[in-house]
SEKETI-588769 format. One line per field, with one value per residue (C-alpha): residue in three letters; x, y, z. Coordinates in Angstrom, 3 decimals, decimal comma, padded with zeros to 6 digits. Example, Ala and Ser with C-alpha at 12.3 -4.5 7.8 and 13.67 -1.06 7.14 Angstrom:
// SEKETI-588769
rest = [ALA|SER]
u = [012,300|013,670]
v = [-004,500|-001,060]
w = [007,800|007,140]
//
This chain:
// SEKETI-588769
rest = [MET|SER|PHE|GLU|ALA|LEU|GLY|GLU|GLU|VAL|LEU|LEU|ARG|ILE|PHE|CYS|PHE|CYS|ASP|ILE|TYR|THR|VAL|LEU|THR|LEU|SER|ALA|ILE|ASN|LYS|ALA|LEU|ARG|ARG|ILE|ALA|LEU|ALA|LYS|GLN|LEU|TRP|LEU|SER|LEU|VAL|LEU|ASP|ALA|MET|SER|ARG|ASP|ALA|LEU|LYS|LEU|PRO|PRO|PRO|ASN|ARG|GLU|LYS|LEU|GLU|TYR|LEU|SER|THR|PRO|GLU|LEU|ILE|ALA|ALA|VAL|LYS|ASN|ALA|VAL|ALA|GLY|PRO|GLY|SER|LEU|TRP|ASP|SER|ALA|PRO|ASP|GLU|SER|SER|SER|LEU|THR|MET|THR|THR|VAL|ARG|ILE|PRO|LEU|ASP|GLY|MET|GLU|HIS|ARG|PRO|GLU|ALA|ARG|LEU|LEU|PRO|GLY|ALA|ARG|TYR|LEU|LEU|LEU|HIS|SER|THR|SER|THR|THR|GLN|ASP|THR|LEU|TYR|LEU|TYR|ASP|VAL|TRP|SER|ALA|ARG|ARG|VAL|TRP|TYR|HIS|LEU|MET|LEU|PRO|CYS|LYS|MET|CYS|GLU|VAL|ASP|LEU|VAL|PRO|GLY|GLY|ALA|ILE|ALA|ARG|VAL|CYS|PHE|VAL|GLN|TRP|ALA|VAL|HIS|PRO|ASN|THR|HIS|THR|LEU|HIS|VAL|GLU|GLU|VAL|ASP|LEU|THR|THR|GLY|ALA|SER|HIS|GLU|LEU|PHE|ASN|PHE|SER|LEU|GLY|SER|ILE|VAL|PHE|ALA|ALA|THR|PRO|ARG|ALA|ILE|VAL|GLY|ASP|PHE|LEU|LEU|VAL|SER|VAL|GLN|HIS|SER|ARG|PHE|ILE|ASN|ALA|LYS|LEU|VAL|LEU|ILE|ASN|TRP|ARG|ALA|SER|THR|PHE|VAL|SER|LEU|ASN|ARG|ASN|GLY|LEU|TYR|TYR|ILE|GLN|LEU|ILE|PRO|GLY|TYR|ILE|LEU|SER|THR|TYR|GLN|GLU|THR|SER|PRO|PRO|HIS|GLY|HIS|ILE|LEU|ALA|ALA|THR|ALA|LEU|GLU|ALA|PHE|SER|ASP|ARG|TRP|GLN|MET|LEU|THR|ASP|ASN|GLY|ALA|GLY|LEU|ALA|ALA|GLN|LEU|GLU|ALA|GLY|PHE|SER|SER|THR|ILE|MET|ILE|ASN|ASN|LEU|ASN|ILE|THR|THR|GLN|GLU|ARG|LEU|GLU|TYR|SER|GLY|ARG|PRO|ILE|ARG|PHE|GLU|SER|VAL|ALA|VAL|THR|PRO|ASP|ALA|LEU|HIS|VAL|ASP|ALA|TYR|ASP|ILE|SER|VAL|TYR|GLY|SER|HIS|PHE|CYS|GLN|SER|PRO|PRO|PRO|PRO|ARG|SER|VAL|THR|LEU|MET|GLU|ARG|ILE|GLY|ASN|LEU|MET|ASN|ILE|THR|ALA|ARG|ARG|GLY|GLU|ALA|LEU|PRO|VAL|PRO|ILE|GLN|VAL|LEU|PRO|GLY|ALA|ARG|VAL|LEU|LEU|LEU|TYR|ARG|PHE|THR|PRO|GLY|GLN|GLY|GLN|ALA|GLY|SER|LYS|PHE|ARG|LEU|MET|SER|ALA|ARG|VAL|SER|ASN|ALA|LEU|PRO|LEU|GLU|PHE|PRO|ARG|ALA|ILE|PRO|SER|HIS|SER|GLY|ASN|SER|ILE|SER|VAL|VAL|TYR|ARG|GLN|ARG|LYS|GLY|PRO|GLY|ALA|ASP|ALA|ALA]
u = [-005,015|-007,210|-007,891|-011,543|-010,815|-009,273|-012,593|-014,991|-013,762|-010,493|-011,555|-012,883|-010,075|-007,763|-010,645|-010,938|-006,306|-007,727|-008,003|-011,860|-010,850|-009,213|-012,611|-014,865|-012,596|-013,033|-017,119|-017,492|-014,972|-015,329|-018,357|-016,614|-015,588|-018,323|-020,977|-017,236|-017,093|-020,606|-020,250|-021,474|-018,929|-016,738|-017,610|-018,350|-014,400|-014,075|-015,986|-013,868|-011,141|-007,993|-006,666|-009,226|-011,225|-007,451|-007,248|-011,319|-010,692|-014,263|-015,335|-015,665|-018,254|-021,408|-020,643|-023,573|-025,477|-023,750|-024,499|-027,756|-027,037|-027,518|-024,883|-025,627|-025,717|-022,685|-021,293|-023,484|-021,810|-018,119|-019,221|-020,586|-017,151|-014,808|-017,141|-016,052|-017,648|-018,813|-017,903|-017,195|-020,842|-022,575|-022,312|-025,495|-026,505|-030,382|-032,449|-031,955|-027,953|-026,985|-024,194|-024,333|-021,498|-020,057|-018,908|-016,550|-015,984|-012,444|-012,300|-009,167|-009,190|-006,209|-004,604|-003,006|-002,450|-004,206|-002,571|-001,686|-003,682|-003,049|-005,358|-002,939|-003,548|-006,635|-008,223|-008,065|-005,417|-004,911|-001,941|-001,674|001,422|001,149|003,595|004,874|007,651|009,191|008,378|006,355|004,247|002,863|000,166|-001,835|-005,484|-007,429|-010,563|-012,910|-012,409|-011,901|-008,722|-005,572|-003,179|000,168|001,736|005,745|007,188|010,081|012,737|011,035|010,310|009,263|007,673|007,246|006,463|004,372|004,367|001,753|003,183|000,922|-001,543|-001,228|-001,644|001,948|003,395|006,661|006,888|010,233|010,958|013,961|015,239|017,100|018,869|020,558|023,217|025,482|023,430|022,827|020,158|019,077|017,050|014,801|012,419|009,906|007,620|004,220|001,592|-001,896|-003,796|-001,259|000,226|003,581|006,276|010,459|013,270|014,374|016,582|019,208|020,933|023,103|023,422|026,420|026,419|027,625|024,182|021,739|018,767|016,403|013,305|011,920|009,651|008,961|009,379|008,518|009,086|013,185|013,444|013,868|013,950|015,547|016,035|019,193|020,637|023,880|024,551|022,339|023,620|023,813|020,673|019,691|020,444|018,105|019,307|017,794|018,352|018,079|017,852|017,642|020,589|022,440|023,473|022,938|022,754|023,399|020,797|020,861|017,713|018,653|015,836|013,918|010,742|009,349|009,988|008,857|009,157|006,829|007,103|010,498|010,749|011,155|008,711|009,687|009,735|012,295|013,196|014,328|017,694|017,122|014,008|011,423|012,138|009,648|008,565|008,918|007,217|009,417|009,566|013,383|013,260|015,651|017,682|018,851|020,691|022,537|025,977|025,732|024,780|027,814|027,953|026,782|029,147|028,491|029,805|028,359|031,453|030,815|027,356|029,015|032,061|029,164|027,528|030,542|032,128|028,017|026,509|029,758|029,191|025,466|023,594|021,236|018,591|017,597|021,043|020,319|018,451|015,698|012,294|009,945|009,055|005,940|006,417|003,507|001,988|-001,850|-003,028|000,240|002,089|004,282|002,602|004,925|004,382|002,368|001,271|001,395|-000,520|-000,527|-002,927|-003,435|-005,481|-008,209|-009,158|-005,394|-003,319|000,072|-000,915|-000,910|-003,544|-001,054|-002,592|-000,142|-001,169|-000,191|-000,073|000,509|004,143|003,526|005,178|004,667|002,805|005,545|005,651|003,318|004,752|003,897|001,901|002,256|000,400|-000,031|-000,666|-003,620|-004,638|-004,954|-007,162|-009,492|-009,889|-010,515|-012,815|-014,696|-014,507|-015,799|-018,782|-022,192|-019,895|-019,872|-016,491|-014,724|-015,096|-011,559|-009,828|-010,379|-008,110|-007,983|-005,214|-004,723|-006,334|-004,840|-004,390|-005,355|-003,786|-004,508|-001,505|-002,244|001,536|002,226|005,101|006,724|005,889|007,416|008,350|005,987|008,131|006,777|004,894|002,525|-000,463|-002,775|-006,421|-007,419|-006,997|-008,941|-008,385|-010,289|-009,914|-010,452|-008,607|-009,969|-011,933|-010,794|-013,257|-011,448|-013,221|-012,006|-012,037|-010,471|-011,902|-011,885|-014,581|-014,297|-011,584|-012,356|-011,673|-014,701|-013,521|-016,332|-016,507|-018,404|-019,083|-022,129|-025,523|-026,475|-026,942|-025,017|-023,302|-024,641|-023,266|-019,572]
v = [004,427|002,410|003,507|004,044|006,541|009,462|010,732|010,607|013,702|012,943|009,434|010,497|012,560|009,561|007,247|009,764|008,849|005,642|003,593|002,225|-001,305|-000,573|001,488|-001,732|-003,584|-001,396|-001,587|-005,232|-006,953|-003,716|-002,484|000,746|001,389|000,965|004,057|006,210|004,104|004,389|007,977|010,460|012,607|009,906|008,028|011,262|012,382|008,422|008,741|012,422|011,431|012,209|009,052|006,713|008,078|007,981|004,350|003,868|005,653|008,102|011,439|014,653|014,307|016,310|017,135|018,458|015,467|013,362|015,674|014,396|011,004|009,199|007,102|003,293|005,433|007,054|002,851|001,655|003,868|003,001|-000,840|000,035|002,259|-000,670|-003,239|-001,473|-001,224|-005,312|-005,642|-003,562|-005,109|-003,803|-000,226|000,221|003,655|003,004|002,572|-001,093|-000,655|-001,677|000,994|004,710|006,653|010,771|011,947|015,048|016,236|018,113|020,768|020,692|024,552|024,919|021,531|020,969|017,886|014,618|014,382|010,682|010,408|008,823|009,229|009,353|007,141|008,427|009,547|013,221|014,619|013,606|013,944|014,633|013,862|015,691|015,196|017,279|017,157|019,821|019,781|017,584|019,295|018,335|018,960|017,694|018,575|018,701|016,316|017,258|021,308|020,010|022,876|022,391|023,297|023,059|022,814|022,289|022,718|020,808|018,216|014,869|013,253|009,208|008,931|010,774|008,795|010,674|010,989|012,033|013,828|011,673|014,967|017,370|018,919|018,936|016,302|015,716|014,623|013,166|012,744|012,576|015,212|014,188|016,131|016,309|018,206|016,908|013,257|013,631|012,703|014,433|012,956|016,507|015,822|019,229|019,793|021,366|022,554|021,468|024,228|027,438|026,012|027,212|024,755|024,971|022,136|019,683|017,787|018,005|015,042|014,677|011,461|011,891|011,604|007,644|006,466|004,928|005,252|006,650|005,532|006,622|003,400|005,133|007,626|007,501|010,569|010,887|007,656|007,396|004,373|004,748|002,141|003,088|001,657|001,931|000,973|-000,558|-003,905|-003,698|-004,597|-002,105|-001,404|-000,798|002,531|004,129|007,369|009,537|012,868|014,831|013,130|013,101|009,365|006,099|002,353|000,317|-002,477|-006,627|-006,997|-009,837|-012,996|-010,624|-010,703|-007,523|-004,400|-001,604|001,056|002,249|004,281|002,198|-000,570|-002,283|-005,348|-007,798|-011,142|-013,778|-017,266|-019,737|-021,576|-024,577|-027,185|-026,537|-023,391|-022,098|-017,944|-015,420|-012,091|-010,410|-006,683|-005,356|-002,463|000,432|000,078|-002,566|-000,391|001,814|000,809|000,311|004,357|006,104|009,489|010,688|013,666|016,741|014,883|011,271|009,738|007,012|006,123|005,891|003,621|001,394|001,989|000,370|-002,365|-004,469|-006,446|-007,250|-003,932|-004,730|-005,698|-008,468|-007,369|-011,328|-011,509|-008,759|-008,789|-009,781|-008,478|-010,568|-013,300|-015,900|-018,235|-018,467|-020,874|-022,596|-026,161|-026,742|-026,090|-023,097|-020,362|-019,524|-014,981|-013,706|-009,666|-007,681|-005,146|-003,143|-000,617|001,440|-000,869|001,158|-000,016|-000,175|002,717|002,151|-000,880|-002,025|-005,282|-006,679|-009,154|-012,049|-013,283|-016,307|-020,352|-023,150|-024,718|-027,699|-030,625|-034,373|-036,297|-038,229|-041,860|-044,110|-045,555|-048,967|-048,640|-050,248|-053,040|-050,610|-047,620|-049,846|-050,488|-046,531|-045,955|-048,193|-046,996|-043,397|-044,667|-046,525|-043,511|-041,065|-043,090|-041,481|-038,046|-035,927|-036,703|-033,073|-032,330|-032,054|-029,209|-029,333|-027,388|-027,739|-026,910|-023,778|-022,286|-018,662|-017,635|-015,209|-014,259|-011,536|-010,092|-007,527|-006,400|-004,376|-002,404|-003,044|-000,341|-000,664|-004,471|-005,068|-007,056|-006,359|-009,160|-010,575|-012,422|-014,246|-012,654|-014,899|-017,103|-017,969|-020,220|-019,390|-020,860|-017,508|-014,093|-012,343|-009,036|-005,865|-003,640|000,026|002,090|005,561|005,632|008,513|008,692|010,959|012,532|015,125|018,150|016,883|014,046|012,267|010,861|008,290|007,589|003,702|003,546|000,807|001,601|001,450|003,786|007,018|006,219|009,356|011,642|009,236]
w = [039,817|037,228|034,125|034,549|037,018|034,820|034,251|031,090|029,262|030,083|028,803|025,637|024,491|025,166|022,495|020,351|019,676|019,744|015,959|014,759|015,658|019,541|020,245|019,139|021,589|024,385|023,887|023,352|025,918|028,842|030,177|032,152|029,378|027,022|027,620|026,149|023,424|022,308|022,714|019,395|019,570|019,347|016,428|014,914|015,243|013,833|010,637|009,957|010,807|007,316|008,059|007,707|005,216|003,194|003,741|003,259|-000,793|001,302|-001,197|001,267|004,646|004,184|008,010|008,184|007,475|009,501|012,487|012,595|013,313|015,972|017,059|015,898|012,591|013,206|013,603|010,775|008,553|009,758|009,576|005,908|005,023|005,914|003,834|001,085|-002,732|-004,440|-007,884|-010,919|-012,292|-009,428|-010,662|-012,505|-011,427|-010,267|-007,914|-007,623|-007,443|-003,994|-004,738|-004,635|-006,287|-005,938|-008,877|-009,010|-012,529|-013,191|-015,597|-018,214|-019,648|-021,383|-021,227|-024,602|-024,394|-022,946|-019,545|-018,200|-014,991|-011,570|-008,797|-005,049|-002,198|-000,374|-003,373|-002,350|-004,698|-008,507|-010,710|-014,231|-015,909|-019,939|-022,720|-025,402|-028,160|-026,419|-021,941|-019,305|-017,353|-013,406|-012,148|-008,578|-008,302|-005,516|-006,150|-003,444|-004,571|-008,341|-008,206|-009,468|-006,404|-008,381|-011,871|-012,740|-016,481|-016,666|-019,270|-020,924|-017,715|-017,403|-014,197|-010,680|-007,100|-004,576|-001,292|000,726|004,491|007,163|009,037|006,755|003,269|002,104|-000,983|-001,742|-005,244|-006,777|-010,509|-012,645|-015,457|-018,830|-020,765|-023,846|-023,364|-021,492|-021,435|-018,005|-015,353|-012,288|-009,614|-007,958|-004,820|-004,607|-001,358|-002,323|000,332|-001,264|000,377|-000,992|-004,100|-002,982|-003,402|-003,351|-003,592|-001,291|-002,825|-005,823|-007,162|-010,863|-011,273|-014,034|-017,353|-015,956|-016,180|-018,938|-017,430|-014,008|-012,670|-009,365|-008,082|-004,687|-002,076|001,726|004,503|004,320|002,214|-002,014|-003,943|-007,244|-010,360|-012,088|-014,774|-015,018|-019,099|-021,456|-021,633|-017,693|-015,510|-012,858|-009,458|-007,156|-004,834|-001,943|-000,807|002,480|000,076|004,184|005,378|001,287|001,460|000,141|-000,279|-003,354|-003,182|-005,606|-006,541|-007,679|-006,529|-005,504|-007,122|-005,471|-003,604|-001,827|000,694|003,157|006,789|008,375|006,619|002,933|002,205|-000,854|-001,632|-002,413|-003,068|-001,364|-002,547|-000,411|-001,097|-001,129|-002,957|-001,322|-002,402|001,327|001,638|004,172|005,804|006,602|008,982|007,687|010,254|009,310|006,767|009,394|009,232|005,159|004,329|001,959|001,647|-001,691|-003,218|-005,108|-007,928|-007,329|-007,208|-004,209|-006,312|-009,782|-008,308|-007,129|-010,087|-011,909|-009,513|-010,411|-008,417|-006,385|-004,410|-003,390|-000,219|-000,729|001,473|001,972|003,532|006,138|009,770|008,321|010,799|009,830|006,953|006,731|003,644|000,804|001,465|001,189|002,435|002,637|-000,070|-000,902|-003,684|-005,907|-005,808|-008,939|-007,836|-004,263|-003,502|-000,065|001,068|005,210|006,967|007,917|011,294|012,114|012,693|011,314|009,599|006,679|004,522|002,130|-000,685|-002,194|-005,386|-006,599|-008,018|-006,557|-007,282|-010,143|-007,999|-009,462|-006,225|-003,405|-004,829|-002,600|000,485|002,117|004,325|008,193|010,492|013,251|010,809|009,368|013,454|013,733|010,695|012,002|015,139|013,982|011,159|014,185|016,199|014,004|013,063|012,592|012,215|008,268|006,235|005,857|002,211|000,916|-000,779|-004,654|-006,143|-009,870|-012,420|-012,863|-009,285|-008,279|-004,884|-002,606|000,576|002,708|005,552|008,059|008,515|012,043|013,102|015,540|018,849|022,361|023,665|021,046|018,030|013,934|012,591|009,668|010,669|007,612|007,952|005,071|002,601|-000,856|-003,998|-007,436|-010,193|-011,886|-012,209|-008,665|-009,889|-008,145|-006,344|-007,022|-004,447|-006,110|-010,386|-012,362|-016,177|-019,028|-020,585|-023,362|-021,823|-018,781|-015,728|-013,950|-010,683|-009,448|-005,404|-004,842|-001,514|-000,670|000,038|003,375|007,157|006,342|002,815|001,234|004,514|004,992]
//
């Protein structure tokens, strides 16, 4: 039985589980499926899809207005949202502005100290961290409803990380608490229902008195990435913890310039030890650690032993079986890594956009070599054959220029392996402009979140 023979109603239900890229591709290359791929019901579901809206950091949708849009208008609204806003210079709130902006004001009545504010991925929830001399308080706010959904009193806490569980209103908050008497650091994971505000503890582990400092770096699913410093005079190590299984591995970040945890993988950059000493972008599946996990005992003896043993007991990520990697280059020249940003891809489910920002290595030009007679004849023939054609303009890279490489990382599915794909590469002699889609800002005793969208069909509804 062919795919088209399933019937329109069944195919429409299947399409509703597809991502935007798949639907656009089918509507363009398959005439038999084109009518279903252009159904208004399908595009309405794509506009309202929670994961796509999170990736695009869109404001709350106006479903009533969206239902009045035609299919071409809905498609235009999706494309307009994917294109994103321009620079902050385009944000003038007048009729000539190229942007439309939605502002949500959140009152902070009763909050004694001005908190630090951070929008969580998706720009739907706001994390506030209020600090006083005696205690810290963490708050989670639902921006769309301007409602505080959770708060937690704690001992002084330097930093926390939050994981929003895909497909549900659940957040997991990871933080480290430090107690003076006795001098201990305790690692906590709290699960919060963002609808009811109810919460309960998932994980509580004392790092003991041997730890000088500990900072959570990321929480993704069942995994924590924590920076742990054994002594003031020893560099911090990275510890990967499976909080559900109470196991850990100690990672050596020596030679790593960047490390980030995403579902199922660790993304990192490292430098080659042999010429040309280029920088490499790598993705390592967590399965590579399958035979390296150790149990977290109640007294933390195993972790303490790892920390006291120094780097000899840690795992070098770039020595493991790396799933996929990409050499950072532009126009055949290696790129020196400076920063990386990772965001979910709005068009592809479970894919990630990785922006790598860096500069060319400063290398002296190779010494000139003598040209052979055959090379001279070949050059003469090429010039004769190309006479009358426009010669290609050589790429001019000024000293100090920066390079922006945009990759798409697609995790492996079935027999298809994980891969990086270079989507664009450009050079600029100035710092890159950031185009934030959502911006939090303090205003008196409140916080405002401004959602920026490019003007276009359905922008005020989507």
